[in-house]
C-alpha positions as CSV (number, residue, x, y, z in Angstrom):
1,M,36.4,-1.2,-24.1
2,S,35.8,-5.0,-23.8
3,K,33.8,-7.0,-26.3
4,A,31.0,-7.5,-23.9
5,L,30.7,-3.7,-23.2
6,R,30.8,-2.9,-26.9
7,A,28.1,-5.5,-27.5
8,V,25.8,-4.0,-24.9
9,V,26.4,-0.4,-26.2
10,A,25.7,-1.6,-29.8
11,I,22.5,-3.3,-28.8
12,L,21.3,-0.4,-26.7
13,L,22.0,2.2,-29.5
14,S,20.4,0.0,-32.1
15,L,17.3,-0.5,-29.9
16,C,16.9,3.2,-29.2
17,Y,17.2,3.9,-32.9
18,T,14.8,1.2,-33.8
19,M,12.2,2.3,-31.3
20,G,12.6,5.9,-32.3
21,H,12.0,5.2,-36.0
22,A,9.9,2.1,-36.1
23,Q,6.8,4.0,-35.0
24,I,6.7,5.9,-38.3
25,V,5.3,2.7,-39.9
26,S,1.7,3.8,-40.8
27,D,-1.4,1.7,-40.5
28,D,-2.6,1.6,-44.1
29,S,-5.5,-0.7,-43.5
30,K,-8.8,0.7,-44.9
31,W,-12.0,0.2,-42.9
32,T,-15.3,0.9,-44.6
33,F,-18.9,0.3,-43.4
34,E,-22.1,-0.7,-45.1
35,A,-25.7,-1.1,-44.0
36,K,-27.2,-3.5,-46.5
37,K,-31.0,-4.2,-46.4
38,K,-32.0,-7.8,-46.7
39,S,-35.8,-7.8,-46.3
40,G,-38.2,-5.8,-44.3
41,N,-36.5,-4.4,-41.2
42,E,-33.6,-6.9,-41.4
43,Y,-30.2,-5.5,-42.4
44,E,-26.6,-6.7,-42.7
45,L,-24.2,-4.4,-41.0
46,I,-21.0,-5.1,-42.8
47,V,-17.5,-4.0,-41.9
48,H,-15.1,-4.2,-44.9
49,L,-11.4,-4.4,-44.3
50,K,-8.8,-4.0,-47.0
51,L,-5.3,-4.9,-45.9
52,P,-2.1,-3.5,-47.4
53,P,0.1,-6.0,-49.2
54,K,2.1,-8.4,-47.0
55,W,0.0,-7.6,-43.9
56,H,-2.5,-9.8,-42.2
57,I,-5.1,-9.8,-39.5
58,Y,-5.9,-12.7,-37.2
59,S,-9.2,-14.5,-37.3
60,F,-11.7,-14.4,-34.4
61,K,-10.2,-17.8,-33.5
62,P,-6.5,-17.0,-34.2
63,G,-5.1,-20.3,-32.9
64,G,-1.3,-20.2,-32.3
65,D,0.1,-19.9,-28.8
66,G,-2.6,-17.7,-27.3
67,M,-0.7,-14.4,-27.7
68,E,-2.3,-13.4,-31.0
69,I,-4.8,-10.6,-30.8
70,A,-8.1,-11.2,-32.5
71,P,-10.3,-8.4,-33.9
72,V,-13.4,-7.3,-32.0
73,I,-16.4,-5.7,-33.6
74,A,-18.9,-4.4,-31.1
75,F,-22.2,-2.5,-31.5
76,D,-23.4,-0.2,-28.8
77,N,-26.8,-1.0,-27.1
78,N,-29.7,0.6,-28.8
79,A,-33.4,0.0,-28.1
80,N,-34.2,0.2,-31.9
81,I,-31.5,-2.3,-32.9
82,K,-31.7,-6.0,-32.2
83,L,-28.6,-8.0,-33.0
84,N,-29.4,-11.4,-34.5
85,G,-26.5,-13.7,-33.6
86,P,-22.8,-12.9,-33.4
87,V,-20.6,-11.1,-35.9
88,K,-19.4,-13.4,-38.6
89,E,-16.2,-13.1,-40.7
90,H,-16.2,-13.8,-44.4
91,G,-13.1,-14.1,-46.5
92,K,-10.4,-16.5,-47.5
93,L,-9.2,-18.0,-44.3
94,I,-5.5,-18.8,-44.3
95,T,-4.0,-21.4,-41.8
96,E,-0.2,-21.6,-41.6
97,V,2.7,-22.1,-39.3
98,M,4.8,-18.9,-38.6
99,D,8.2,-18.6,-37.1
100,G,8.2,-17.8,-33.4
101,I,4.6,-18.9,-32.8
102,D,3.8,-22.3,-31.4
103,G,1.0,-23.9,-33.4
104,A,-0.8,-23.0,-36.6
105,V,-2.4,-19.5,-36.8
106,N,-5.6,-18.5,-38.6
107,M,-5.5,-15.2,-40.5
108,Y,-6.8,-13.2,-43.4
109,K,-4.8,-11.3,-46.1
110,G,-6.0,-8.9,-48.7
111,K,-9.5,-8.4,-47.5
112,V,-12.1,-9.7,-45.1
113,D,-15.7,-8.7,-44.2
114,Y,-17.3,-8.8,-40.8
115,V,-21.1,-9.2,-41.0
116,Q,-23.7,-8.5,-38.2
117,V,-27.3,-9.4,-39.0
118,A,-29.7,-7.0,-37.2
119,T,-33.3,-6.0,-37.0
120,I,-33.6,-2.2,-37.2
121,I,-36.7,-0.1,-36.4
122,G,-36.7,3.3,-38.2
123,K,-33.4,5.0,-39.0
124,P,-31.5,5.0,-35.7
125,K,-27.9,6.1,-35.2
126,I,-25.8,2.9,-35.2
127,T,-22.6,3.2,-33.2
128,G,-19.9,0.8,-32.1
129,T,-16.2,0.2,-31.8
130,Y,-13.7,-2.0,-33.7
131,K,-10.5,-3.1,-32.0
132,Y,-7.8,-4.7,-34.1
133,Q,-4.1,-5.3,-34.7
134,I,-2.5,-6.0,-38.1
135,C,0.9,-7.7,-38.6
136,N,3.4,-8.6,-41.2
137,E,6.2,-11.2,-41.2
138,S,8.5,-9.0,-39.0
139,M,6.3,-6.8,-36.8
140,C,2.8,-6.1,-35.5
141,L,1.5,-2.6,-35.2
142,P,0.1,-1.6,-31.7
143,P,-3.5,-2.6,-31.1
144,A,-6.0,0.2,-32.1
145,T,-9.5,0.8,-30.8
146,K,-11.7,3.1,-32.9
147,H,-15.4,4.2,-33.0
148,F,-17.7,4.3,-35.9
149,T,-21.2,5.6,-36.6
150,I,-23.6,4.3,-39.3
151,K,-26.7,6.1,-40.5
152,I,-29.3,4.3,-42.5
153,A,-29.3,6.3,-45.8
154,D,-32.5,7.4,-47.6
155,D,-30.9,6.6,-50.9
156,P,-28.5,3.7,-50.4
157,A,-26.9,4.1,-53.8
158,K,-25.7,7.6,-52.9
159,A,-24.6,7.1,-49.4
160,D,-21.1,8.0,-48.3
161,V,-18.6,6.3,-46.1
162,N,-15.7,7.9,-44.2
163,S,-12.5,6.0,-44.5
164,A,-10.9,4.9,-41.3
165,T,-7.6,6.3,-42.7
166,N,-6.7,9.7,-43.9
167,S,-5.0,10.5,-47.3
168,E,-1.6,9.8,-45.8
169,G,-2.7,6.4,-44.6
170,H,-2.2,7.2,-40.9
171,A,-4.6,5.7,-38.5
172,A,-7.3,7.9,-37.0
173,V,-6.9,8.4,-33.3
174,N,-10.1,8.4,-31.2
175,D,-10.3,11.1,-28.6
176,S,-11.2,8.7,-25.8
177,V,-9.3,5.5,-25.4
178,N,-6.4,6.4,-27.7
179,K,-5.3,9.3,-25.5
180,V,-4.0,6.5,-23.3
181,N,-2.6,4.8,-26.4
182,A,-1.0,8.0,-27.5
183,A,2.4,6.6,-26.4
184,T,2.3,4.3,-29.4
185,H,0.2,6.4,-31.9
186,A,1.5,9.9,-31.3
187,G,1.4,12.2,-34.3
188,M,-1.1,10.2,-36.4
189,G,-3.7,12.0,-38.3
190,A,-7.5,12.1,-37.7
191,D,-9.1,13.7,-40.8
192,S,-11.2,11.3,-42.9
193,A,-11.8,11.3,-46.6
194,K,-15.2,10.4,-48.2
195,I,-15.2,7.6,-50.8
196,T,-17.8,5.4,-52.6
197,Q,-17.6,1.7,-52.0
198,T,-18.3,-0.6,-55.0
199,D,-18.2,-4.2,-55.9
200,S,-15.5,-5.6,-58.2
201,D,-18.2,-5.6,-60.9
202,A,-18.9,-1.9,-60.3
203,T,-22.4,-2.6,-58.8
204,P,-23.0,0.1,-56.2
205,K,-23.6,-1.1,-52.7
206,T,-25.7,0.3,-49.9
207,V,-23.2,2.4,-48.0
208,A,-23.9,4.3,-44.8
209,A,-22.1,7.5,-43.6
210,V,-19.5,6.6,-41.0
211,Q,-18.2,9.3,-38.7
212,L,-15.0,9.0,-36.7
213,A,-14.1,11.2,-33.8
214,K,-11.3,13.6,-34.6
215,A,-8.4,13.8,-32.3
216,P,-7.6,17.3,-31.1
217,E,-4.4,18.8,-32.2
218,K,-1.7,18.8,-29.6
219,K,1.7,20.3,-29.3
220,E,4.5,17.8,-28.8
221,M,6.5,18.0,-25.7
222,P,10.2,18.8,-26.3
223,L,12.2,15.6,-26.1
224,W,14.8,17.2,-23.7
225,L,11.9,18.1,-21.2
226,L,10.5,14.6,-21.6
227,F,13.9,13.1,-20.9
228,L,14.3,15.2,-17.7
229,I,10.9,14.3,-16.4
230,S,11.5,10.6,-17.1
231,L,15.0,10.8,-15.5
232,G,13.4,12.3,-12.4
233,A,10.8,9.6,-12.3
234,G,13.5,7.0,-12.4
235,I,15.4,8.5,-9.5
236,A,12.2,8.9,-7.5
237,A,11.4,5.2,-8.1
238,L,14.5,4.3,-6.2
239,V,12.9,5.2,-2.9
240,T,9.9,2.8,-3.4
241,P,10.0,-0.2,-1.1
242,C,10.7,-3.0,-3.6
243,V,13.3,-1.0,-5.5
244,Y,15.1,0.3,-2.4
245,S,15.2,-3.2,-0.9
246,M,17.1,-4.5,-3.9
247,I,20.1,-2.6,-2.8
248,P,21.1,-5.3,-0.3
249,I,21.1,-7.9,-3.1
250,T,23.3,-5.6,-5.2
251,V,25.7,-5.3,-2.3
252,S,25.9,-9.0,-1.8
253,F,26.3,-9.7,-5.5
254,F,29.1,-7.2,-6.1
255,T,31.0,-8.0,-2.9
256,K,31.7,-11.4,-4.3
257,R,32.4,-10.3,-7.9
258,S,34.5,-7.2,-7.6
259,K,38.0,-7.8,-6.2
260,T,39.5,-4.4,-7.3
261,R,38.1,-0.9,-7.7
262,R,38.7,-1.0,-11.5
263,E,36.7,-4.3,-11.7
264,G,34.0,-2.8,-9.5
265,I,33.7,0.2,-11.9
266,I,33.5,-2.0,-15.0
267,N,30.9,-4.2,-13.4
268,A,28.9,-1.2,-12.3
269,V,28.9,0.1,-15.9
270,Y,27.7,-3.4,-17.1
271,Y,25.0,-3.4,-14.5
272,A,23.7,0.1,-15.4
273,L,23.7,-0.7,-19.1
274,S,21.9,-3.9,-18.4
275,I,19.2,-2.2,-16.4
276,I,18.7,0.4,-19.1
277,L,18.6,-2.2,-21.9
278,I,16.1,-4.5,-20.1
279,F,13.9,-1.8,-18.7
280,T,13.7,0.0,-22.0
281,V,12.9,-3.1,-24.0
282,L,10.3,-4.5,-21.5
283,G,8.7,-1.1,-20.9
284,V,8.2,-0.2,-24.5
285,I,7.1,-3.7,-25.6
286,L,4.5,-3.9,-22.8
287,S,3.2,-0.5,-23.5
288,L,3.1,-1.0,-27.3
289,A,1.4,-4.4,-27.0
290,F,-1.0,-4.0,-24.1
291,G,-1.2,-0.3,-23.3
292,P,0.0,1.5,-20.1
293,T,-2.4,-0.4,-17.8
294,A,-0.3,-3.6,-18.3
295,L,2.3,-2.4,-15.8
296,Y,-0.3,-1.5,-13.3
297,K,-1.9,-4.8,-13.6
298,L,1.4,-6.5,-13.0
299,S,1.9,-4.6,-9.8
300,T,-1.5,-5.7,-8.5
301,N,-1.4,-9.3,-9.8
302,W,-1.6,-11.7,-6.8
303,I,0.5,-14.4,-8.5
304,A,3.3,-11.9,-9.3
305,N,3.2,-10.6,-5.7
306,L,3.5,-14.2,-4.4
307,F,6.5,-14.7,-6.7
308,F,8.1,-11.6,-5.3
309,F,7.4,-12.7,-1.8
310,A,9.0,-16.0,-2.3
311,M,12.0,-14.4,-4.0
312,F,12.6,-12.0,-1.1
313,V,12.2,-14.8,1.4
314,V,14.8,-16.8,-0.4
315,F,17.2,-13.9,-0.6
316,G,16.6,-13.1,3.1
317,I,17.3,-16.7,4.2
318,S,20.4,-16.7,2.0
319,F,21.7,-13.5,3.7
320,L,21.1,-15.2,7.1
321,G,23.5,-17.8,6.1
322,A,21.4,-20.8,5.2
323,F,22.8,-21.2,1.7
324,E,24.5,-19.2,-1.1
325,I,22.6,-18.1,-4.2
326,T,24.7,-18.9,-7.3
327,L,24.0,-19.5,-11.0
328,P,24.0,-23.1,-12.1
329,S,27.5,-24.3,-13.0
330,S,26.3,-25.3,-16.4
331,W,25.3,-21.7,-17.1
332,T,28.7,-20.4,-15.9
333,N,30.6,-22.9,-18.0
334,K,28.7,-22.1,-21.1
335,T,29.0,-18.3,-20.8
336,D,32.6,-18.5,-19.8
337,S,33.4,-20.1,-23.2
338,K,31.9,-17.1,-25.1
339,A,34.7,-14.6,-25.4
340,G,34.7,-13.6,-21.7
341,L,31.0,-13.0,-21.5
342,G,30.6,-15.2,-18.4
343,S,31.1,-12.3,-16.1
344,F,28.7,-10.1,-18.0
345,S,26.0,-12.8,-18.1
346,G,25.9,-12.9,-14.3
347,I,25.5,-9.2,-14.1
348,F,22.8,-9.2,-16.7
349,F,20.9,-11.8,-14.7
350,M,21.2,-9.6,-11.6
351,A,19.9,-6.6,-13.5
352,L,17.0,-8.7,-14.8
353,T,16.1,-9.7,-11.3
354,L,16.0,-6.0,-10.3
355,V,13.8,-5.1,-13.2
356,I,11.3,-7.9,-12.6
357,V,11.0,-7.2,-8.9
358,S,10.9,-3.5,-9.3
359,F,7.9,-3.6,-11.6
360,S,5.6,-4.1,-8.6
361,C,6.5,-0.6,-7.4
362,T,7.5,1.1,-10.6
363,G,4.4,0.1,-12.5
364,P,2.3,3.0,-11.1
365,I,5.1,5.4,-12.1
366,V,5.8,4.0,-15.5
367,G,2.1,3.9,-16.4
368,P,1.5,7.6,-16.4
369,L,5.0,8.2,-17.7
370,V,4.0,6.2,-20.9
371,V,1.1,8.5,-21.3
372,V,3.3,11.6,-20.9
373,A,5.9,10.0,-23.3
374,G,3.2,10.0,-26.0
375,N,3.4,13.8,-26.0
376,G,6.9,13.6,-27.3
377,G,6.0,12.5,-30.8
378,I,7.4,9.5,-32.6
379,A,10.4,9.1,-30.4
380,G,8.5,9.9,-27.2
381,P,8.2,6.3,-25.8
382,A,11.9,5.5,-26.6
383,V,13.2,8.7,-25.0
384,G,10.8,8.4,-22.0
385,M,11.7,4.8,-21.1
386,F,15.4,5.4,-21.7
387,G,15.3,8.4,-19.3
388,F,13.4,6.4,-16.7
389,S,15.7,3.5,-16.8
390,L,18.8,5.7,-16.7
391,G,17.5,7.5,-13.6
392,L,16.9,4.1,-12.0
393,A,20.2,2.6,-13.0
394,L,22.5,5.5,-12.1
395,P,22.2,5.2,-8.3
396,F,22.8,1.5,-8.5
397,A,25.8,2.0,-10.7
398,L,27.3,4.5,-8.3
399,F,26.6,2.3,-5.3
400,A,28.1,-0.7,-7.1
401,V,31.5,1.0,-7.4
402,F,32.2,0.4,-3.7
403,P,32.0,-3.4,-3.3
404,G,35.7,-3.6,-4.1
405,M,36.5,-1.5,-1.1
406,L,34.1,-3.6,1.1
407,N,35.9,-6.8,0.0
408,K,39.2,-5.4,1.2
409,M,37.8,-4.3,4.5
410,A,36.0,-7.6,5.0
411,T,39.3,-9.5,5.3
412,S,40.1,-7.7,8.5
413,G,37.1,-9.2,10.4
414,G,33.6,-10.7,10.3
415,W,31.7,-7.4,10.2
416,L,30.7,-7.9,6.5
417,N,28.8,-11.1,7.4
418,Q,27.0,-9.2,10.1
419,V,26.0,-6.6,7.5
420,K,24.5,-9.4,5.3
421,V,22.6,-10.9,8.3
422,T,21.2,-7.5,9.1
423,L,20.1,-7.1,5.5
424,G,18.6,-10.6,5.7
425,F,16.2,-9.4,8.4
426,I,15.3,-6.4,6.3
427,E,14.6,-8.6,3.3
428,L,12.2,-10.8,5.4
429,A,10.4,-7.7,6.5
430,F,10.0,-6.3,3.0
431,A,8.8,-9.8,1.8
432,L,5.7,-9.4,4.0
433,K,4.6,-6.4,1.9
434,F,4.3,-8.6,-1.2
435,L,2.5,-11.3,0.7
436,S,0.1,-8.7,2.1
437,N,-0.6,-7.5,-1.4
438,A,-1.6,-11.0,-2.6
439,D,-3.5,-11.5,0.6
440,L,-5.5,-8.3,0.1
441,V,-6.3,-9.0,-3.5
442,K,-7.5,-12.6,-2.9
443,H,-9.2,-11.7,0.4
444,W,-7.6,-14.7,2.2
445,R,-7.3,-12.8,5.6
446,L,-4.0,-14.6,6.3
447,L,-2.0,-11.4,7.1
448,D,-4.4,-8.9,8.7
449,R,-3.0,-5.7,10.0
450,E,-2.3,-6.8,13.6
451,I,-0.5,-10.0,12.4
452,F,1.6,-8.0,9.9
453,I,2.6,-5.5,12.6
454,A,3.3,-8.3,15.1
455,I,5.7,-10.0,12.7
456,W,7.5,-6.7,12.1
457,I,7.8,-6.1,15.8
458,V,9.4,-9.6,16.3
459,I,11.8,-9.0,13.4
460,S,12.8,-5.6,14.8
461,V,13.4,-7.0,18.3
462,M,15.4,-9.9,16.9
463,L,17.5,-7.6,14.8
464,G,18.2,-5.4,17.7
465,A,19.2,-8.4,19.9
466,Y,21.5,-9.7,17.1
467,L,23.2,-6.3,16.7
468,L,23.9,-6.3,20.5
469,G,25.4,-9.8,20.2
470,K,22.7,-11.5,22.3
471,F,22.7,-14.4,19.8
472,K,24.9,-15.6,16.9
473,L,24.3,-17.6,13.8
474,S,26.3,-20.6,12.8
475,H,28.5,-18.8,10.3
476,D,29.3,-15.8,12.5
477,D,32.9,-15.1,13.5
478,E,34.0,-14.5,17.1
479,P,32.9,-11.0,18.2
480,A,35.5,-8.2,18.5
481,K,37.3,-7.8,21.8
482,N,38.7,-4.7,23.3
483,V,42.2,-4.3,24.8
484,Y,41.1,-6.0,27.9
485,G,39.9,-9.1,26.1
486,Q,36.3,-8.4,26.6
487,E,33.6,-8.6,23.9
488,Y,32.1,-5.3,23.0
489,V,29.5,-3.7,20.7
490,S,30.7,-1.0,18.2
491,I,29.1,2.4,18.2
492,V,27.6,1.8,14.8
493,K,25.9,-1.4,15.9
494,L,24.7,0.2,19.1
495,F,22.9,3.0,17.2
496,L,21.5,0.5,14.7
497,A,20.1,-1.5,17.7
498,I,18.6,1.6,19.2
499,I,16.9,2.3,15.9
500,S,15.6,-1.2,15.6
501,F,14.2,-1.3,19.2
502,T,12.7,2.2,18.7
503,F,10.9,1.0,15.6
504,A,9.5,-2.0,17.5
505,V,8.1,0.3,20.2
506,Y,6.7,2.6,17.6
507,L,4.8,-0.3,16.0
508,L,3.4,-1.6,19.3
509,P,0.4,0.8,19.5
510,G,-0.6,-0.3,16.1
511,M,-1.7,-3.7,17.6
512,W,-4.7,-1.8,19.1
513,G,-5.5,0.4,16.1
514,A,-3.0,3.3,16.3
515,P,-2.9,4.8,12.8
516,L,1.0,4.6,12.4
517,S,0.7,7.4,9.8
518,G,4.4,7.1,8.8
519,L,3.9,3.5,7.7
520,G,0.5,3.8,6.1
521,Q,1.8,2.9,2.7
522,F,3.4,-0.3,3.9
523,I,1.0,-2.0,6.4
524,P,-2.4,-3.5,5.5
525,P,-5.5,-1.1,5.8
526,M,-7.2,-0.5,9.1
527,G,-10.3,-2.4,7.8
528,T,-8.4,-5.7,8.2
529,Q,-7.9,-5.2,11.9
530,D,-10.4,-6.9,14.2
531,F,-10.1,-4.6,17.2
532,V,-9.6,-0.8,17.0
533,I,-9.8,1.4,20.0
534,G,-12.1,4.4,19.6
535,E,-13.5,3.2,16.3
536,G,-16.4,5.3,14.9
537,S,-16.7,7.9,17.6
538,S,-20.1,9.3,18.5
539,E,-18.8,12.8,18.1
540,N,-18.2,12.2,14.4
541,A,-21.6,10.6,14.0
542,A,-23.3,13.6,15.7
543,T,-22.0,15.9,12.9
544,M,-23.9,13.9,10.3
545,T,-27.3,15.4,9.1
546,T,-30.5,13.4,8.9
547,A,-30.1,13.1,5.2
548,D,-26.5,11.8,5.5
549,K,-27.7,9.1,7.8
550,E,-30.5,8.1,5.5
551,V,-28.3,7.9,2.3
552,K,-25.7,5.3,2.9
553,P,-23.6,3.2,0.6
554,I,-25.0,-0.3,-0.1
555,K,-23.3,-1.7,-3.2
556,Y,-20.1,-3.8,-2.6
557,V,-19.8,-2.6,1.0
558,A,-19.6,-6.1,2.4
559,E,-16.8,-7.1,0.0
560,M,-14.8,-3.8,0.3
561,K,-15.1,-2.6,3.8
562,I,-11.9,-4.3,5.0
563,Y,-10.0,-2.0,2.6
564,E,-11.3,1.1,4.2
565,P,-8.7,3.6,5.4
566,N,-8.3,4.8,9.0
567,A,-10.2,7.9,8.1
568,V,-13.3,5.7,7.7
569,R,-12.8,3.3,10.5
570,K,-11.9,5.9,13.2
571,L,-12.9,9.3,11.9
572,G,-16.4,8.7,10.7
573,L,-15.9,9.2,6.9
574,V,-18.5,7.5,4.7
575,T,-17.2,6.1,1.4
576,Y,-19.0,4.7,-1.6
577,F,-17.4,1.9,-3.8
578,D,-19.6,2.2,-6.8
579,Y,-19.4,5.2,-9.2
580,D,-23.1,5.3,-10.1
581,E,-24.2,5.0,-6.5
582,A,-21.9,7.9,-5.5
583,L,-23.5,10.1,-8.2
584,A,-27.0,9.2,-7.0
585,A,-26.0,10.2,-3.4
586,S,-24.6,13.5,-4.8
587,K,-27.9,14.3,-6.4
588,K,-29.8,13.6,-3.3
589,L,-27.5,15.2,-0.7
590,K,-26.5,18.1,-3.1
591,K,-22.8,17.6,-2.5
592,P,-19.9,17.3,-5.0
593,V,-18.2,14.0,-5.5
594,L,-14.6,13.2,-4.8
595,L,-13.6,10.3,-7.0
596,D,-10.7,8.5,-5.2
597,F,-9.1,6.2,-7.7
598,T,-7.2,3.9,-5.5
599,G,-5.9,0.4,-5.2
600,I,-5.8,-2.4,-2.6
601,T,-2.1,-2.7,-2.9
602,C,-1.3,1.0,-3.6
603,A,1.3,2.1,-1.1
604,N,1.0,5.8,-2.0
605,C,-2.7,5.6,-1.6
606,R,-2.3,4.5,2.0
607,K,0.2,7.3,2.5
608,M,-2.2,10.0,1.3
609,E,-5.0,8.6,3.5
610,S,-2.8,8.5,6.6
611,Q,-0.9,11.7,6.2
612,V,-3.4,13.9,4.4
613,W,-7.0,12.6,4.8
614,A,-6.6,12.0,8.5
615,Q,-5.6,15.6,9.2
616,P,-8.5,17.4,11.1
617,E,-8.8,20.2,8.5
618,V,-9.1,17.7,5.7
619,I,-11.3,15.0,7.3
620,R,-13.8,17.6,8.4
621,R,-14.3,18.9,4.9
622,L,-14.5,15.5,3.4
623,R,-17.0,14.3,6.0
624,E,-19.3,17.4,5.8
625,D,-18.9,18.8,2.3
626,F,-18.3,15.9,-0.1
627,I,-19.5,12.5,-1.3
628,V,-16.4,10.3,-1.3
629,A,-16.2,7.4,-3.7
630,S,-13.2,5.0,-3.2
631,L,-12.9,3.3,-6.6
632,F,-10.5,0.4,-6.3
633,C,-8.9,-0.2,-9.7
634,D,-7.5,-3.6,-8.7
635,A,-10.6,-5.0,-7.0
636,T,-10.8,-7.7,-9.7
637,Q,-11.8,-10.3,-7.1
638,V,-15.2,-8.6,-6.6
639,D,-17.7,-9.4,-9.3
640,L,-20.2,-6.7,-10.4
641,L,-23.8,-7.4,-9.9
642,P,-25.4,-8.8,-13.1
643,Q,-27.3,-5.6,-13.7
644,D,-24.1,-3.5,-13.4
645,Q,-22.0,-5.5,-16.0
646,Y,-21.6,-3.8,-19.3
647,I,-19.6,-3.6,-22.5
648,S,-17.1,-0.8,-22.4
649,K,-17.8,1.7,-25.1
650,Y,-14.1,2.5,-25.2
651,T,-12.4,-0.9,-25.4
652,S,-15.3,-3.2,-26.3
653,N,-14.4,-5.4,-23.4
654,K,-17.0,-6.8,-21.1
655,I,-16.7,-5.2,-17.7
656,T,-17.5,-7.9,-15.1
657,T,-15.5,-6.9,-11.9
658,L,-15.5,-3.8,-9.7
659,G,-11.8,-3.2,-10.5
660,D,-12.4,-3.4,-14.2
661,K,-15.2,-0.8,-13.9
662,S,-13.1,1.6,-11.8
663,L,-10.1,1.3,-14.2
664,D,-12.3,1.7,-17.2
665,I,-13.8,4.9,-15.8
666,Q,-10.5,6.3,-14.8
667,T,-8.6,5.4,-18.0
668,N,-11.2,6.4,-20.5
669,Q,-13.3,9.1,-18.9
670,F,-10.6,10.9,-16.9
671,K,-7.5,9.9,-19.0
672,A,-5.4,8.7,-16.1
673,N,-4.2,5.3,-15.0
674,S,-2.1,5.7,-11.9
675,Q,-3.2,5.6,-8.3
676,P,-3.9,7.6,-6.1
677,F,-5.6,10.1,-8.4
678,Y,-8.5,12.3,-7.4
679,F,-11.1,13.9,-9.6
680,F,-14.1,16.1,-8.6
681,V,-17.5,15.8,-10.3
682,D,-21.1,16.8,-9.8
683,E,-24.1,14.5,-9.8
684,S,-24.0,14.2,-13.6
685,G,-20.4,13.3,-13.7
686,N,-19.3,16.7,-15.0
687,K,-15.8,17.8,-13.9
688,L,-15.6,20.5,-11.3
689,E,-11.8,20.8,-11.6
690,D,-10.3,20.3,-15.0
691,D,-7.1,18.7,-13.7
692,G,-7.0,15.8,-11.3
693,Y,-4.9,15.7,-8.2
694,G,-2.3,12.9,-8.0
695,Y,0.1,11.8,-5.3
696,K,1.0,15.1,-3.5
697,P,1.0,14.6,0.3
698,D,0.7,18.3,1.0
699,V,-2.1,19.0,3.4
700,Q,-2.5,22.7,2.6
701,K,-2.7,22.2,-1.1
702,F,-5.3,19.5,-0.7
703,V,-7.3,21.8,1.6
704,D,-7.1,24.6,-0.9
705,L,-8.3,22.2,-3.6
706,L,-11.3,21.1,-1.6
707,E,-12.3,24.7,-0.9
708,R,-11.9,25.6,-4.6
709,V,-14.1,22.7,-5.7
710,K,-16.7,23.5,-3.0
711,A,-17.0,27.1,-4.2
712,K,-17.3,26.0,-7.9
713,Y,-20.0,23.5,-6.9
714,K,-22.0,26.1,-5.0
715,A,-21.7,28.6,-7.9
716,T,-23.2,26.0,-10.3
717,H,-25.7,24.6,-7.9
718,P,-27.5,27.6,-6.2
């Protein structure tokens, strides 16, 4: 085994061991709460924090490089409580420079108090949340969000306080937000012990009773089962558009690097180990630091999608022969001098490119996987992410074994260059998907549905013409000739050309609004198309009752209507975009609510809409028996109305956009963070079906689910 391979294996094993054991580090911070009367109805609501030795917490203004997480103390709205000014921190502020952080940071060690002055009428129940992260010189524990309750005691001197940690020092896990954070806090306790808080001079303080939600006991998933689930998720991720389209890049890369079969196998092993190492590190770090929604946010970020678009365009143009993509010579010279690691460094860079690009499609898969991994106990996240990256890497490794054979065959003719040109056309087509994602998120209207389809038609026709030899690029070799000296087209290229032209013909009706159900997950939604034949038929409108016609969605319709699926534009389905408005419609129309947690850039959401919702037996039930609320979790470009903005009682973050609200509801009320995901509730938000329904494009199963929910609703609403 080479030095490079041994190094990778050592790093990988060390990483897995560290991730599997580092999470037993307990959070020994002690949080206590006090309601101290000042005068009249004015109180100081004090949060006391005692930190374990060598640990610190950042100030409200942490300084540094902007990556440090400041604590947040938030009190829930209460008509009997008036907060006077912001929460203030009291303690010995320490400002110092730390290794690995640009700029001085502000922190507290030992202890710190957070004081909120408030005017209180009567003895209300004071509730709120505190979000924090503590660190030492070598690590930071995952951010935690917890709830507290303070009651104004009749006898302040005898009031109790529940510690925020149990007797073992493990952090209490709240039964709302921390189900999502279970991937980083699995196995921690929830019972609280009662203590009495005193000053250093033994003078009793006014201490209020604090109640923390107790996390329900749960049975840990066997690690072998978690590994198999994660492995299957990794293999399934291979067929997503942005992962599958990386195969051409892999082919091009290894055709240049592997001259023999042995070398191809070694490079393939390097490549697979690099993917596993990078994916495991990035996935676990992102999940520990930001929670499982971070990956989803990356997949919907317009800047990230523009970056992916530019990358695929560059790769596509390179495959067409405009230039060759190579690492800077300075990088090569430097790595070649390090004990033969030059070859490995290039492969590692290629694996890093795959991981970065694939996040756009794998984020929605990794997100719920992180939640599932939390059921595996302490080692759950490590095992889950390792299994996922292994499943993703294995097909690439197997495929990468063959470039040595391709190189040998390429010497007999120019067919290999034609393969690269063909892949270049495919890269350009895939690049449009990322541009479309950014365009939809930012509402630029640069790449509406008909424009997107038109470009794909042109690319398909040009590819077919190229395969038939109707035009050549500057670096193409002379075409093959038969025994009579005449140019000819091989059978393989002929069939590929037929496929390409057929695809173009299939796309053509989409220019006038044909649903193109097989491509619903790739192309922009029907709402972006200016002209659709047969839109909103009168037959569908005739089936609506008088009440249905009177109760129509109003909120955010103007901003979100372009994202409506074909089932809305052509089949007469009415959708709401606001959760509360949908519940109000349910109450008035006496129908259950289908909560469709979806995304503007969600490929599988479009597939469910085109292949399941659009079916007659489904659309009829949705239209007649349900209130449908399409809650776009990535609609961060749409600001909530001022009266709709609020502070999340789960995360203490201010919810200001429609996407933030939808994601907050899905993540914290329904304990899911992937799209599409469907939940059924009544007019009060009570679940009609305990489990949600994820991406399962099975028409009959969906119909059965609708019928079951309809029956439950009628049974509870006679």
